[in-house]
C-alpha positions in Angstrom: 84.1 -13.2 -34.6 84.0 -10.2 -36.9 82.4 -7.1 -35.3 82.0 -5.1 -38.5 78.5 -4.2 -39.6 79.1 -5.5 -43.2 79.6 -9.2 -44.0 83.1 -10.6 -43.8 84.9 -10.6 -47.1 87.2 -13.3 -45.8 86.4 -16.2 -43.5 89.3 -18.1 -41.8 89.2 -20.8 -39.2 90.9 -23.7 -37.5 89.6 -27.2 -37.4 90.8 -29.6 -34.8 90.5 -30.8 -31.2 91.1 -29.5 -28.6 91.0 -25.8 -29.5 90.5 -24.2 -26.2 94.1 -23.0 -25.8 94.5 -21.8 -29.4 95.8 -18.3 -29.8 94.9 -18.3 -33.5 91.6 -16.3 -33.3 93.3 -13.5 -31.5 96.4 -13.5 -33.6 94.6 -13.7 -37.0 91.9 -11.2 -36.0 94.5 -8.7 -34.9 96.6 -9.1 -38.0 93.6 -8.8 -40.4 92.3 -5.7 -38.4 95.8 -4.1 -38.6 95.8 -4.7 -42.4 92.3 -3.3 -42.8 91.0 -6.7 -44.1 87.3 -7.4 -43.3 87.4 -10.9 -42.0 86.3 -13.4 -39.4 88.1 -16.2 -37.7 86.2 -19.2 -36.3 87.2 -22.3 -34.3 85.6 -25.5 -35.4 86.2 -28.1 -32.7 85.9 -31.6 -34.3 86.7 -34.5 -32.0 88.7 -37.5 -33.5 86.8 -40.7 -34.3 83.9 -41.8 -36.5 81.5 -39.2 -35.2 84.1 -36.5 -35.8 84.6 -37.7 -39.3 80.9 -37.3 -40.1 80.8 -33.9 -38.4 83.9 -32.8 -40.4 82.2 -33.8 -43.7 79.1 -31.8 -42.7 81.3 -28.8 -41.8 83.2 -28.9 -45.0 79.9 -29.1 -47.0 78.5 -26.2 -45.1 81.6 -24.0 -45.6 81.7 -24.8 -49.3 78.0 -24.6 -50.1 76.5 -22.6 -47.2 74.0 -25.4 -46.4 
C-alpha cells in the first residue's frame, strides 16, 4: 500500500488465487518508488468458481467506477 500522503497517481494490482506467495507487491512498489512514481499495488484474491466470478465482476466495477 502506498505510504505517501497524497493520493496515488497510479493504482496497480494482481487478481487471482492464491496470492499469498506473490512477490509482485514488493517488486512493483520498489520499482515505482525507485522511479519516483506515486503508486499503490494491491492484491485482489478472487477464488475460482461461481462466487468468485460474481466477486470479480464487483471488483472490476469498483475499480472502474469507484463504487
